[in-house]
C-alpha positions in Angstrom: 16.1 -54.0 50.9 16.5 -54.3 47.3 16.5 -51.5 44.1 15.8 -52.4 40.5 16.2 -49.9 37.9 15.4 -51.1 34.4 14.7 -49.3 31.1 14.1 -50.2 27.6 16.7 -47.5 26.6 19.0 -45.5 29.0 19.5 -44.8 32.8 21.3 -41.5 33.6 21.9 -40.7 37.3 22.0 -37.7 38.8 20.6 -38.5 42.1 21.7 -40.7 45.2 20.3 -44.1 45.5 21.0 -45.6 48.8 20.5 -49.3 50.0 22.6 -49.1 53.0 21.7 -51.3 55.8 20.7 -49.6 59.1 22.7 -48.4 62.5 22.9 -50.9 65.1 20.7 -49.9 68.4 22.1 -49.1 71.5 21.2 -49.7 74.9 19.7 -47.0 76.8 20.7 -48.0 80.5 23.5 -51.0 80.4 23.2 -52.8 83.6 26.7 -54.5 83.3 25.4 -57.7 83.0 28.2 -60.3 82.1 26.3 -62.7 80.5 25.5 -60.2 77.5 28.7 -59.7 75.5 27.7 -56.3 73.9 26.8 -54.6 76.8 23.3 -54.7 75.6 23.8 -52.7 72.2 22.4 -54.2 69.1 24.6 -55.1 65.7 24.3 -53.1 62.3 21.9 -54.2 59.5 23.9 -55.2 56.1 23.4 -53.1 52.9 20.6 -54.3 50.5 20.9 -55.0 46.7 21.0 -52.5 43.5 20.8 -53.7 40.2 20.4 -51.6 37.0 19.6 -53.0 33.2 19.6 -50.5 30.2 21.1 -50.0 26.8 23.4 -47.8 28.5 24.0 -46.4 32.1 25.0 -43.3 32.8 26.3 -41.9 36.4 26.4 -38.1 36.6 29.3 -36.4 38.6 27.2 -35.7 41.5 25.2 -39.2 41.4 25.7 -42.0 44.5 25.0 -45.4 44.8 25.2 -46.4 48.6 25.1 -50.4 49.5 27.1 -49.9 52.2 26.2 -51.6 55.7 24.8 -49.7 58.8 27.1 -48.7 61.7 27.2 -50.4 64.9 26.3 -48.7 68.1 29.2 -47.2 70.3 30.9 -49.8 72.5 29.2 -52.8 70.3 32.5 -53.3 68.2 35.3 -54.2 70.2 38.5 -54.8 68.1 39.7 -58.3 67.4 36.7 -59.5 69.2 33.6 -58.1 67.6 32.6 -56.6 64.8 28.9 -55.2 64.8 28.9 -53.3 61.3 26.7 -54.3 58.9 28.1 -55.8 55.6 28.5 -54.1 52.0 25.4 -55.1 50.3 25.9 -55.5 46.2 25.7 -53.3 43.3 25.0 -54.8 39.8 24.3 -53.3 36.5 24.1 -54.5 32.9 23.9 -52.3 29.5 24.8 -53.4 26.3 26.5 -50.3 25.2 29.0 -49.8 27.6 28.7 -45.9 26.8 27.3 -43.0 29.2 24.6 -41.9 26.8 22.0 -39.6 27.4 20.3 -36.3 26.3 22.2 -33.3 27.6 20.3 -30.4 28.6 23.0 -28.1 29.0 24.0 -27.5 25.4 23.2 -28.4 22.1 23.9 -27.1 18.0 23.1 -23.8 16.6 22.4 -22.3 19.9 20.1 -25.3 21.1 20.0 -26.2 24.6 20.1 -30.0 24.1 22.5 -32.9 22.5 23.1 -36.7 22.5 25.9 -37.3 24.9 28.2 -40.3 24.2 31.3 -41.5 26.0 33.0 -44.9 26.1 33.7 -46.2 29.6 34.1 -49.9 28.5 37.3 -51.0 30.8 39.0 -54.4 31.9 41.3 -55.8 34.5 44.7 -56.7 33.7 46.1 -59.5 35.3 47.5 -57.7 38.1 44.1 -56.6 38.6 44.6 -52.8 37.2 41.6 -51.5 35.5 42.2 -50.6 32.0 40.5 -48.8 29.1 39.5 -51.4 26.4 38.5 -50.8 22.7 35.7 -52.7 21.2 34.8 -52.9 18.1 32.2 -50.5 17.2 31.9 -48.9 20.3 28.4 -47.2 20.4 24.5 -46.7 19.5 22.9 -48.5 16.6 19.4 -46.7 15.0 18.0 -49.2 12.7 15.3 -48.3 10.2 13.7 -49.8 7.1 16.0 -50.7 4.3 16.6 -47.6 2.1 18.5 -45.2 -0.3 18.7 -41.8 1.6 20.0 -38.7 -0.3 21.4 -36.9 2.6 22.5 -37.4 6.1 23.4 -34.4 8.3 24.7 -34.4 11.7 26.3 -31.7 14.1 29.2 -32.8 16.2 31.4 -31.8 19.0 34.1 -33.5 20.7 34.4 -32.6 24.5 37.1 -30.8 25.5 38.9 -30.2 29.1 38.8 -32.7 31.7 36.7 -35.0 29.5 39.7 -36.4 27.7 43.1 -37.6 28.9 45.4 -36.4 26.8 47.5 -40.0 26.3 44.4 -41.2 24.6 43.5 -38.4 22.5 47.1 -39.0 20.8 46.4 -42.9 19.9 45.4 -43.5 16.4 41.6 -44.2 16.0 40.7 -41.5 18.8 37.4 -39.8 18.1 34.1 -40.8 16.6 32.7 -42.3 13.6 29.4 -41.3 12.0 28.6 -44.3 10.0 25.7 -45.3 7.4 25.4 -49.1 7.5 23.8 -51.7 5.2 22.7 -55.1 6.7 23.3 -56.2 10.4 26.7 -57.8 10.7 29.1 -59.4 13.2 32.8 -59.9 13.7 33.4 -62.9 12.7 35.5 -63.6 9.4 32.6 -64.8 7.5 30.8 -61.5 7.9 33.9 -59.9 6.8 33.8 -61.3 3.6 30.1 -61.2 2.7 29.8 -57.4 1.7 28.4 -56.3 5.1 30.0 -53.0 5.3 29.9 -49.2 6.3 28.6 -47.6 3.2 29.9 -44.6 4.1 31.6 -43.1 7.3 33.1 -39.9 8.7 35.5 -40.0 11.4 36.0 -37.1 13.9 39.2 -37.2 16.0 42.3 -35.8 15.5 41.5 -34.8 11.9 38.3 -35.1 10.1 38.3 -38.3 7.4 36.1 -40.6 5.4 35.8 -43.6 4.1 33.4 -45.9 1.9 32.8 -49.7 1.6 35.0 -50.6 4.5 34.7 -53.0 7.8 35.3 -50.8 11.0 37.6 -51.6 13.6 38.1 -48.4 15.3 42.1 -48.6 16.5 43.2 -51.3 13.7 45.7 -49.9 11.4 43.8 -51.3 8.7 40.8 -49.5 9.7 43.1 -46.0 9.7 44.4 -46.2 6.3 41.2 -46.9 4.6 39.9 -43.3 6.1 40.9 -40.0 4.1 41.5 -37.4 5.6 39.5 -34.3 4.1 40.2 -31.2 7.0 43.2 -31.8 9.0 42.0 -29.8 12.0 39.5 -30.4 15.1 38.7 -28.4 17.7 37.5 -29.8 20.9 34.4 -27.9 22.7 32.9 -26.8 18.9 30.2 -27.4 17.0 30.8 -28.8 13.8 28.4 -29.7 10.7 29.0 -32.4 8.7 26.8 -33.0 5.7 26.9 -35.9 3.3 24.9 -36.2 -0.1 24.4 -39.4 -1.7 23.8 -39.5 -5.5 22.5 -43.4 -5.8 22.7 -43.5 -9.6 26.3 -42.2 -10.1 27.4 -44.2 -6.6 29.3 -41.2 -5.7 28.9 -38.9 -1.9 29.9 -35.4 -1.4 30.9 -34.3 2.2 30.6 -30.5 3.4 31.6 -29.2 6.9 30.4 -26.5 8.2 28.4 -26.0 4.8 31.5 -25.9 3.2 32.1 -28.7 0.1 35.1 -30.5 0.8 34.7 -33.8 -0.6 33.6 -33.9 -3.8 32.0 -37.2 -6.3 33.9 -39.8 -4.1 32.9 -43.4 -5.0 31.5 -46.2 -2.8 30.8 -48.3 -5.9 32.8 -51.3 -4.9 32.2 -54.0 -7.8 29.6 -56.9 -6.0 30.9 -55.5 -2.6 29.1 -52.6 -2.8 25.9 -51.9 -0.6 22.6 -51.3 -2.0 20.9 -49.7 0.8 21.3 -48.1 4.2 19.2 -49.9 6.9 21.5 -48.7 10.2 23.1 -45.6 11.6 26.0 -46.0 13.9 27.6 -43.7 16.5 30.9 -44.9 17.6 33.8 -43.8 19.7 37.0 -45.2 21.0 39.8 -44.4 23.2 37.1 -42.8 25.8 36.3 -40.1 23.5 33.5 -37.9 24.4 31.2 -36.6 22.0 28.2 -34.7 21.6 25.9 -35.5 18.6 22.7 -33.1 17.5 20.0 -32.8 14.8 21.1 -35.8 13.0 18.9 -36.6 9.7 19.0 -39.3 7.3 16.3 -39.3 4.5 15.4 -37.0 1.6 17.6 -34.4 0.0 15.9 -31.6 -0.5 18.5 -28.9 -0.9 17.7 -29.4 -4.8 21.5 -29.8 -6.0 22.9 -26.4 -5.0 26.4 -25.8 -4.5 28.6 -22.9 -4.3 31.5 -21.4 -6.3 34.3 -23.6 -6.6 37.8 -21.6 -7.0 40.0 -23.4 -8.9 43.8 -22.2 -10.4 42.2 -22.3 -13.7 39.2 -20.2 -12.4 35.9 -20.2 -10.7 33.8 -23.8 -11.4 30.1 -23.1 -11.1 26.8 -25.0 -11.7 24.5 -22.1 -12.7 21.3 -21.7 -14.4 21.4 -19.8 -17.5 20.7 -16.2 -17.8 19.0 -14.4 -20.5 18.5 -11.1 -21.3 15.8 -9.1 -23.5 14.3 -11.4 -26.0 14.9 -10.7 -29.7 11.2 -9.4 -30.1 11.7 -6.6 -27.0 14.8 -5.1 -29.2 12.8 -4.9 -32.0 13.3 -5.5 -36.2 15.9 -4.4 -38.1 15.9 -1.0 -39.6 13.7 -0.1 -42.7 13.3 2.6 -45.6 9.7 3.5 -46.3 8.4 2.5 -50.0 9.8 4.6 -52.5 6.6 6.2 -54.6 6.3 7.5 -57.8 3.5 9.6 -58.6 2.3 9.9 -62.4 1.5 13.2 -63.7 0.7 14.5 -67.3 4.4 14.8 -67.1 5.6 11.0 -66.6 2.7 10.4 -69.4 4.6 12.2 -72.2 5.9 10.2 -74.8 10.0 11.2 -73.7 8.8 9.4 -71.0 7.8 6.3 -72.2 10.9 4.9 -73.7 13.5 4.2 -70.9 11.9 6.6 -68.7 13.3 9.7 -70.5 16.9 8.3 -69.2 15.8 8.9 -65.7 16.6 6.4 -63.2 13.5 5.3 -61.3 14.0 4.8 -57.6 17.4 6.0 -57.6 19.1 6.0 -54.1 17.5 5.0 -50.6 14.0 6.1 -49.5 13.6 7.7 -45.9 14.3 6.0 -43.1 11.1 4.5 -41.8 12.2 2.4 -38.6 15.7 3.0 -37.5 17.2 0.5 -34.5 19.8 1.7 -32.8 20.6 -1.2 -30.6 24.3 -2.1 -31.2 24.2 -5.4 -29.6 21.9 -8.2 -30.7 21.6 -12.1 -31.0 19.1 -14.2 -32.1 18.4 -14.9 -28.3 18.2 -11.2 -27.6 20.7 -8.6 -26.6 22.6 -11.4 -25.1 23.5 -14.7 -25.5 22.0 -17.5 -22.9 25.1 -18.3 -20.8 25.4 -19.6 -17.6 25.4 -17.0 -14.8 29.0 -16.2 -13.6 29.8 -15.4 -9.9 29.6 -11.4 -10.3 30.9 -9.1 -7.7 28.4 -6.7 -8.2 25.9 -9.5 -6.4 27.7 -9.8 -3.3 26.7 -8.3 -0.2 29.5 -6.9 2.4 28.5 -7.6 6.1 30.9 -6.2 8.6 31.8 -7.8 11.9 29.2 -5.6 14.1 26.8 -6.1 11.6 25.7 -10.0 12.2 24.8 -12.2 14.8 26.8 -14.2 16.8 25.6 -17.2 15.7 26.8 -16.4 12.3 29.9 -15.3 13.6 30.4 -19.0 15.2 30.0 -20.6 12.1 32.5 -18.4 9.6 35.8 -19.1 8.6 39.1 -18.9 10.8 42.8 -18.9 10.9 42.7 -22.7 11.4 41.2 -23.1 8.1 37.9 -22.6 7.6 36.3 -24.0 10.4 35.6 -23.7 14.2 37.4 -20.5 15.2 36.7 -16.8 15.2 34.0 -16.1 12.6 35.8 -13.1 11.7 39.3 -13.9 11.4 40.4 -13.8 7.8 41.4 -17.1 6.0 44.7 -15.7 5.6 45.3 -16.9 9.6 47.1 -13.5 10.2 44.4 -12.9 13.0 42.8 -9.6 11.4 39.0 -9.2 11.3 37.9 -9.6 8.0 34.1 -8.5 6.5 32.3 -11.7 5.4 30.7 -11.3 1.9 27.7 -13.1 0.8 26.6 -14.0 -2.8 23.3 -14.8 -4.1 22.0 -16.4 -7.1 19.3 -18.4 -8.8 19.2 -22.0 -9.2 17.2 -24.5 -10.9 16.6 -28.0 -9.9 17.9 -29.8 -13.2 18.2 -33.1 -11.4 16.6 -36.3 -13.0 14.6 -38.2 -10.4 16.5 -40.7 -8.5 16.3 -42.2 -5.0 17.0 -40.1 -2.2 16.7 -36.7 -4.0 13.6 -34.9 -3.7 12.2 -33.8 -7.5 8.5 -32.6 -7.0 7.0 -30.0 -7.6 8.0 -27.8 -5.1 11.3 -28.1 -5.4 12.5 -26.7 -9.2 14.2 -24.3 -7.9 14.9 -21.1 -5.6 17.5 -18.5 -4.7 20.4 -19.6 -3.1 23.3 -17.9 -1.2 27.1 -18.5 -0.1 29.1 -16.4 1.9 33.3 -16.0 2.4 35.6 -13.9 3.7 38.6 -14.5 1.4 36.6 -15.5 -1.9 38.4 -18.7 -2.1 36.6 -21.2 0.7 32.9 -20.6 0.5 30.0 -21.3 2.8 27.0 -22.9 1.5 24.1 -20.9 3.4 21.2 -22.7 1.5 18.4 -21.7 -0.2 16.9 -18.3 0.8 13.7 -18.4 -1.3 11.9 -21.3 -3.0 10.1 -20.6 -6.4 7.3 -22.4 -5.2 6.6 -19.6 -2.7 6.9 -17.0 -5.9 3.3 -15.1 -7.1 2.2 -12.9 -10.0 0.5 -10.5 -8.2 -0.2 -8.9 -11.6 -1.5 -10.8 -14.2 -2.6 -13.8 -11.5 -0.4 -16.3 -14.0 0.4 -19.7 -12.1 3.8 -20.5 -13.2 6.0 -21.8 -12.9 8.3 -19.0 -12.4 12.1 -18.5 -12.7 14.0 -15.8 -10.8 17.2 -14.0 -12.6 20.0 -11.5 -10.7 18.8 -11.3 -7.2 20.3 -8.5 -5.2 20.2 -7.9 -1.7 21.1 -4.4 0.7 20.4 -3.5 4.0 17.7 -1.0 5.2 19.3 0.6 8.0 15.5 2.0 8.9 13.7 -0.8 8.8 16.6 -3.4 10.3 15.9 -5.7 7.1 17.6 -7.0 4.3 15.5 -6.3 1.3 16.1 -8.8 -2.1 15.0 -7.6 -5.1 15.1 -10.0 -8.3 13.5 -9.9 -12.1 10.6 -12.6 -11.8 9.7 -14.2 -15.1 8.0 -17.3 -16.8 9.7 -20.1 -18.9 8.7 -18.3 -21.8 10.0 -14.6 -20.8 6.8 -13.2 -21.2 6.5 -11.4 -17.6 9.7 -9.4 -17.3 8.5 -8.2 -13.8 10.6 -7.2 -10.4 10.0 -9.5 -7.2 10.7 -8.0 -3.6 11.7 -10.3 -0.5 12.6 -9.2 2.7 14.6 -11.0 5.9 15.6 -9.7 9.0 18.9 -11.8 8.3 21.0 -11.9 5.9 21.2 -15.6 5.7 17.5 -15.8 5.3 15.2 -17.1 4.8 13.3 -14.3 2.6 9.6 -13.9 2.9 8.5 -12.9 -0.6 6.6 -9.6 -0.7 5.2 -8.4 -3.9 5.7 -8.6 -8.0 5.1 -6.0 -9.6 6.2 -3.8 -12.9 8.5 -0.8 -11.6 7.6 2.3 -12.8 5.0 0.5 -14.8 7.6 -1.3 -17.1 8.4 -4.7 -18.3 12.4 -5.7 -16.8 14.7 -8.1 -17.6 18.1 -6.4 -16.6 17.9 -4.7 -13.1 19.7 -4.3 -9.8 19.7 -2.2 -6.8 22.2 -0.3 -5.0 22.5 2.6 -2.2 24.2 5.9 -1.9 26.5 6.7 1.1 23.2 8.3 2.9 21.4 5.3 2.5 19.0 6.4 -0.5 18.4 3.2 -2.7 18.0 3.3 -6.3 16.7 0.7 -8.8 19.0 0.6 -12.0 17.3 -1.0 -14.8 17.8 -1.4 -18.5 14.3 -1.0 -21.2 13.8 -0.3 -24.8 11.7 2.6 -25.8 10.9 3.8 -29.2 10.7 7.0 -30.1 8.4 8.8 -32.8 9.4 11.4 -34.6 6.3 14.0 -36.0 5.7 15.7 -38.7 3.0 16.9 -40.9 2.2 14.9 -43.8 3.2 16.2 -47.0 0.5 17.4 -49.0 1.3 17.5 -52.7 1.1 20.5 -54.2 -1.0 20.9 -58.0 1.1 20.4 -61.3 -0.5 23.1 -63.9 -1.9 21.2 -67.0 -3.4 22.3 -70.3 -7.1 21.5 -70.6 -7.7 18.9 -72.9 -9.9 17.9 -75.5 -11.8 14.6 -75.2 -9.1 13.0 -77.6 -6.1 14.0 -75.5 -5.4 17.1 -77.7 -4.7 20.4 -76.1 -7.2 22.7 -76.0 -5.5 26.2 -76.4 -8.4 28.7 -76.5 -10.1 27.0 -73.5 -6.6 26.4 -71.7 -6.2 30.6 -72.1 -9.9 31.1 -71.0 -9.4 29.0 -67.6 -6.2 29.9 -67.1 -6.3 33.7 -67.6 -9.8 34.6 -68.3 -10.5 36.6 -72.0 -14.0 38.4 -71.7 -13.9 38.5 -75.4 -14.6 34.2 -74.9 -17.2 34.9 -72.2 -19.6 37.4 -74.5 -22.6 35.0 -75.4 -24.0 38.1 -77.8 -20.6 38.6 -79.9 -22.3 37.7 -82.8 -25.6 39.1 -82.2 -25.8 40.7 -85.3 -24.6 37.6 -87.5 -27.5 36.0 -85.5 -29.8 38.2 -86.6 -28.8 37.8 -90.4 -28.5 34.0 -89.6 -25.4 34.1 -90.8 -24.2 32.2 -87.8 -25.9 29.1 -89.0 -25.0 26.9 -92.4 -26.0 27.9 -95.6 -29.4 27.1 -96.1 -31.7 29.6 -98.5 -34.8 27.4 -100.0 -37.1 29.5 -102.9 -40.7 27.9 -102.7 -43.5 27.7 -105.6 -46.2 29.9 -104.4 -48.8 28.1 -106.2 -47.8 24.4 -105.4 -45.7 24.9 -102.4 -42.7 23.0 -103.9 -39.6 23.9 -102.7 -36.2 23.9 -104.3 -32.4 24.9 -102.3 -30.8 27.2 -103.9 -26.7 26.6 -103.6 -24.6 29.3 -102.7 -23.7 31.9 -105.2 -26.5 30.6 -107.2 -28.9 33.8 -109.0 -31.5 33.8 -111.9 -31.5 35.5 -115.2 -32.3 38.5 -113.5 -29.8 38.1 -110.8 -32.2 37.0 -108.3 -32.2 33.8 -105.9 -35.9 33.2 -106.7 -38.1 33.6 -109.4 -40.5 36.4 -108.9 -43.6 36.6 -108.8 -43.8 32.9 -108.5 -41.6 32.0 -106.0 -40.9 33.3 -102.6 -37.7 32.8 -100.7 -37.0 31.0 -97.2 -33.6 32.0 -95.6 -32.5 29.0 -92.4 -29.1 30.4 -92.6 -26.3 32.7 -94.4 -23.2 30.9 -93.3 -20.6 32.1 -95.9 -17.1 31.4 -94.4 -15.1 28.6 -95.3 -15.7 25.9 -98.0 -18.4 24.7 -95.6 -20.3 27.5 -95.5 -20.8 27.2 -91.7 -21.3 30.7 -91.2 -19.6 32.9 -88.9 -18.9 31.0 -85.3 -19.1 32.9 -81.8 -15.7 32.6 -79.6 -18.5 32.2 -76.5 -16.8 29.0 -74.7 -20.2 27.7 -73.4 -19.4 25.6 -70.1 -22.5 23.6 -71.0 -21.0 22.2 -73.7 -20.0 18.8 -72.5 -16.5 19.0 -74.4 -15.6 22.1 -72.6 -16.5 20.4 -69.0 -15.0 16.8 -69.2 -11.6 17.7 -68.3 -10.8 18.5 -64.9 -7.7 18.4 -63.1 -5.9 15.7 -61.4 -2.2 16.0 -61.0 -1.9 15.3 -57.3 -4.0 13.2 -54.8 -4.8 16.3 -52.6 -7.0 17.9 -55.7 -10.3 17.0 -55.6 -11.8 19.2 -59.1 -15.5 19.9 -59.9 -16.5 20.5 -63.3 -15.7 23.9 -64.9 -19.6 24.5 -65.8 -19.9 24.3 -62.1 -16.7 26.6 -61.2 -18.0 28.7 -63.8 -21.6 29.6 -62.0 -20.1 29.1 -58.6 -20.1 33.0 -57.8 -22.4 36.0 -57.3 -22.1 36.8 -60.7 -21.9 33.6 -62.4 -25.2 32.0 -61.3 -26.6 34.9 -63.8 -27.5 33.0 -67.1 -25.1 32.7 -69.9 -27.1 35.4 -72.2 -27.3 38.1 -69.3 -31.2 37.6 -69.5 -30.9 39.1 -72.5 -32.6 38.1 -76.0 -31.0 37.1 -78.6 -33.1 39.6 -80.7 -32.9 41.7 -77.9 -33.0 45.5 -80.1 -30.8 46.6 -76.9 -27.7 44.5 -77.8 -26.1 46.7 -80.1 -26.0 49.6 -76.7 -25.4 46.7 -73.7 -22.3 46.6 -71.5 -20.5 43.3 -72.1 -18.9 43.0 -68.4 -16.6 40.3 -67.2 -17.2 37.6 -64.3 -13.5 37.0 -63.3 -14.2 39.1 -60.1 -17.2 37.1 -58.9 -16.8 33.9 -60.1 -14.0 30.7 -60.3 -14.1 30.7 -63.9 -10.1 30.8 -63.8 -9.9 27.5 -62.3 -6.9 26.6 -64.0 -4.7 29.3 -63.6 -0.9 28.6 -64.6 0.8 28.8 -61.4 4.7 26.6 -60.7 4.7 23.5 -58.5 7.0 24.2 -55.5 7.5 21.1 -53.3 5.3 19.6 -51.2 3.9 21.6 -48.0 4.2 19.6 -44.5 0.5 20.8 -43.4 -0.9 17.6 -43.0 -2.1 15.6 -40.2 0.2 15.2 -37.9 2.0 11.5 -38.9 5.2 8.9 -37.5 7.3 9.4 -40.5 10.4 7.6 -38.8 10.4 5.6 -35.5 13.8 4.9 -33.8 14.6 2.0 -31.3 17.3 2.4 -28.8 18.2 1.1 -25.4 17.5 2.9 -22.1 18.5 2.7 -18.6 16.2 4.3 -15.9 17.6 5.0 -12.4 14.6 4.9 -9.9 14.4 5.9 -6.5 13.3 3.6 -4.1 10.9 4.4 -1.2 12.0 4.7 2.3 11.0 0.8 2.7 13.2 -0.5 -0.6 10.1 -1.9 -1.4 8.7 0.3 -4.4 9.7 2.9 -6.8 8.5 6.1 -5.8 8.2 7.6 -9.2 11.1 9.7 -9.1 13.5 8.9 -12.1 16.0 9.7 -14.3 16.5 7.6 -17.9 19.4 7.7 -20.6 20.6 6.3 -23.5 22.7 3.2 -23.6 23.9 0.2 -23.4 26.5 -2.2 -22.1 29.4 -4.2 -23.7 30.6 -7.6 -23.9 26.6 -8.5 -23.5 27.3 -7.4 -19.4 24.4 -6.7 -17.3 23.8 -3.7 -14.9 24.7 -5.9 -11.8 28.2 -6.1 -13.2 28.6 -2.4 -13.0 28.4 -2.3 -9.2 31.4 -3.9 -8.8 33.0 -0.7 -10.1 30.9 2.0 -8.1 28.7 0.3 -5.9 26.8 3.7 -5.0 26.9 4.6 -8.4 29.3 7.5 -8.1 31.5 6.4 -10.7 29.0 6.9 -13.2 27.0 10.0 -11.9 24.0 7.5 -11.3 21.2 9.2 -9.5 17.2 9.3 -9.8 17.0 13.2 -9.7 14.6 14.9 -7.8 11.7 15.0 -10.6 8.8 12.9 -11.1 9.1 11.2 -14.3 8.6 8.4 -16.8 10.3 6.2 -18.5 7.7 7.0 -21.6 9.7 8.9 -24.3 7.8 11.8 -25.3 7.0 11.7 -29.4 9.5 14.6 -31.3 8.1 17.0 -33.1 9.5 20.0 -35.5 8.3 23.8 -36.1 6.0 22.5 -38.8 2.6 22.5 -37.7 -0.3 20.8 -39.4 -2.8 23.6 -41.2 -6.6 23.3 -40.4 -7.6 23.2 -43.7 -4.8 20.6 -45.3 -7.3 18.0 -45.9 -9.7 20.5 -47.6 -7.0 23.4 -49.5 -7.1 21.9 -53.3 -10.7 20.9 -53.0 -13.3 22.8 -54.7 -16.6 20.9 -53.0 -16.6 18.8 -50.4 -20.0 17.1 -51.0 -21.9 18.3 -53.4 -21.1 20.4 -56.4 -20.6 24.5 -55.6 -21.1 23.7 -52.0 -18.3 26.3 -51.6 -19.2 28.4 -54.1 -19.5 32.6 -53.2 -22.8 32.1 -52.5 -22.7 28.8 -50.3 -23.4 29.1 -46.5 -19.8 27.4 -46.4 -18.9 30.6 -47.9 -20.4 32.8 -46.6 -20.6 31.5 -42.6 -17.1 29.6 -42.5 -15.1 31.0 -45.1 -14.9 27.7 -47.3 -14.7 29.7 -50.3 -14.3 28.8 -53.8 -10.7 27.4 -54.6 -8.7 28.2 -57.4 -5.4 26.2 -57.3 -2.9 29.2 -58.2 -4.0 31.1 -54.9 -4.1 27.5 -52.9 -0.2 26.8 -53.6 2.1 28.0 -51.0 5.6 28.2 -50.8 
């Protein structure tokens, strides 16, 4: 019979295929007849035909293809006479690659269970017929796709060890496998070599790792070998390696990372007019019978956002970090200011002596009282620090011991054989010492401009990247732990875009989670929030949990740390303004003489209103003179009794009889007999009449706190002051001679301008912020047990870092805070700074102490309800002055 197997891809044979011929039959009962040469036994059948057609045909170790002939019956075959066995059949196979090529389900990269197995088994025979391995140009599969400019090509590769290789083959030049990005299809003739159809970028994995660009590859050829440059000197068998090629089509350069460690930087694949302009094929080539596995081959867009790890140079650390900012200038507050100096005018400053050259006094001399004091020591136009690119800070590192990570992390870490392929926890020094691994987390902003093969979409604007090391020289790129696009503002609901600064990761032994704290902001730095994310693994990915204001405060500089007992703390800076409170000063009145309307001093009234003189308060002090009209100007008339004519008699004039009028023809009318002085006005009373406008126009107004009422109201504001000025006695009352004069000084506010000193202002007014002081503080907040929030327990103190350092830099000096005595204490507290008060307190009557009335005149008089019920009684300024 015949068996045909045909596949468009591959055929892998692990079982048994048989087209063996049938065995010959045996005679059941031979008769010994001489005419039958075979003694009656039948001959065996011949083998059949097997044919296989595929891209690649692989025979497994247990596979069998049986196309032999059948066996003859016993006694049929006679040596030298007859052969009754069946003839051999035929086995024909045709494959394009002449490779073992199949999906191996026994192992894969990164702990997976399958990979692509590739092994070259082309061979020819020598003239003597001895089989021998023969290398062919570009041995291996090729995958063709539309012409494109990929920004990234990534693959995992493993050279099979053990019996898979002949040591003699391994030692030959070119042994191994090559991953190639190729342009248009090409052949092996000379014309194609000159046509520019070359390998765009290739990576060879054999005895070393090497790379090249724009070459025409022919494995094993010395010219080909010289075109490739070694970038890592060691390759181990049976170890998975990750190779990552980043391609920049704008600059025509590429980088290569081995196990996420960047080893090839900015290599050009530009060769003038010979340069390839796109990629159309991926080729996997082997040579010298190399057995290799490939896995997770990716050729496409680079979505890594350009994140790279620190590059350790002899000159220092080179990093491409975004700018780190601090608190804005507006957060720091303005510069220190003084209160505006005031000059209070009074009757003293209005004196003539001060109207020329200020009386020799320098006004506004010296400094005013401090209004706002800014005690922030470090400030710049951008805030409390200059905006500089981030650095590699030891405080941002997380140490993970060898017992604290999973095996897959260990399998990809650095080793004594260089940084790759060995024991994950052997230090890079090569001395076999077990080493802890350190993880660094940092914010990254995608600043790349749009170009072929690079993702600059809205979702690729930045993220938090991580790198790890065990020797601080070789850094492994762990990738993006958290994308900015996964961050949300859970307080204000703003849409972003958001930026992150100063991520810090700690491990929670209780929840078995890695917890990442970060500052979260928008591009205008107006949010100042904290963000928290968690992961079950140190190398992510991290799930964003929440954004919030820690302890209700804005934050721009923070970090987290742990004590030895596992308690976690958030340390953050903030700015606060402390108010210093004093009661407002109430100016105490200055004494001043009572003035006449023309501005001259009224000495009599000044004395009466300052001391009280009863003689000035006797309305009937000249009652006798009034009876005799001697208080009125001289006016005497003589009236003719017959015709009624009148004549005025000048003072001192008499007739021949010595009389004023002629008797009996005239009679006398006396209107006034004033005889004092040349004006003959008569005797004047010393009574100072409050109803006289000239006596009540002047009111004290020396300081703003004085609220005075006319003297006429003060004169009559008491229990005795409300009686009539004449004490209910007529000016012609015959009892005036025997009256009791009596005084008003004990029952009236007649003494409303008593002489008094003027002590300093009294701090009795409403509580007022007299000074504000702004400074920088540090708050230490105890975190909740899951490390996802602050607990409300905190302690704060004043201080700021020198040299524009942020808090995360301190953690390198004392990771548990012990070096600084930093803990949160045990009290629920707030970062709010309470106002500072003194022993001075506001007086209940601070606003009315120097008020003689409130709304209406005499509403504080002795007889008023305000005085009788509330104690708001008349005011004379002398009794209100305090010391």
